Residue, then its C-alpha position, 0 to 999 in steps of 0.5 A: m458656614q460658621q458655628k459659635d462655640t458652645f463651650v467656654p475654654a476652661h482654665e487649667p487648674v494649678r497642678p500640685a507638685p508630685a508627692t515626694p517623701d520629703a513633702v509627705a514628711a513635711k506635712w506630718r511635721d506641720n501637723a505634729g507641730i499643731w499637736v504640740g502647739v495645742v498641748a502647750v497652749l492648754v497647759g500654759a492656759q491652766w497655769i495662767v488661770w491658776l496664777c490669776l486665781h491665786l492673785v485674787g485670793l481664790s486659790e491658796t497656791w500659785h500652781p495647780p494641784l498635781p491631780a488637776m495638773q495631770m488630768w489637764t495635761i492628759f486632756a491637752f494631749f488628747a485635744g492635740a491628738v484630735a487636732f492632729g487627726a482633724l488636720m490630717m483628714w482635712r489635708s487629705a480631703l484637700d488633696e482629693r479635691e485638687q485631684a477632682g478639680i483636675f479630673v473636672w478640668m480634663e473632662s471639660r477640656i475633652q468636651e471642648l475639643e470634641a466640640e471644636l472637632e465637630q465644628a472642624d468636620e462641618e467646615i471641612e464638609a462645607l469646603t468640600v462641597a464648595l470645592r466640588n461645586t467650583r470644579q463643576d462650574l469650571q468644567e461647565r465653563i471650559a465646555l462652554q468655551q470649547r463650544q464657543a470656540a468651535a462655533t466661531q472657528r469653523m474653518y476648513t483648510p484642505a491639505v492640497l489645494r485643487e487646481a483646474e487643468e484649464p482656467a475657468p471661464s470668467q463668467a462662471y468664475r464670477d458667478a461662483r465667487l458670488l455663490v461663495e460670498r453669499a454662502c460664507r455670509n449665510l445668505p441664500f445661494s440656492k438655485d431658486k433664490m439666485i434666479a429670483m433675486h438676480d437678473g440674468w441667472t438661469q438654471a444652467r448658469w447656476r449649475e455651472a457656477h455651483k459645479l465650479a465651487c464644488d470642483a474647487g472643494l468649497f461645496r459638497v452635495v449631500g442628497n438634495r442639499t449643498e454643504v459649505l465646506v469652507d466658511d471663511l470667506n478669504t480662505a474660500l475665495a483664495m481657494l477658488d482663485v487657485y482652482a480657477g487659475i485667476p491671478v490675484s491681481q485680476a481677482d481683486 
């Protein structure tokens, strides 16, 4: 599951250089230069105005009188001081705004990282669930394959093959072979079925063939039911041949 980003990545603000004594002194010198500049501009302006008045005949002297010069110089001095103080306040506020901008960026960056972490947690949870489902599905597939293998490979091979002391009668051998073939092919091989389906079969004939298959280790009687111990036809017939003492060439 994917989730769209909620926060737009914030651009990191330009960090100001660390304040050093030389940097602080340079700011003071710059602001003091503004002070001196304001004083010089105002005093020079007074002299220019007075010269212009003298040229047009509105002033008897080309320079301002001493009281006016003193008053204007004092005014220029304090005007420069006001400019110096205002500039210092403005630069201090500018530094504070820069610091505030850094704090705002850091806060937005923290929120962005929290959103990314939350999205990563959701993705991890989704992947964990998918992995758990995959493991469960794999276990079910393995169990199914094992059941299928057990159903298709039901083969019993005894550790020691049985051999009769004397060769079995040929008729009993042929009848037992027929019972084994029908049993391995899941066809009816009970006494009643064989008597009803095959001419010449009697209860005694069926019992003799059935006993031969049991003695060979192919059948087992449990109560009133016959269990097939070897369901692979080739293996069962080979065991019957060995027990009955029938050569392979004669069995074929």
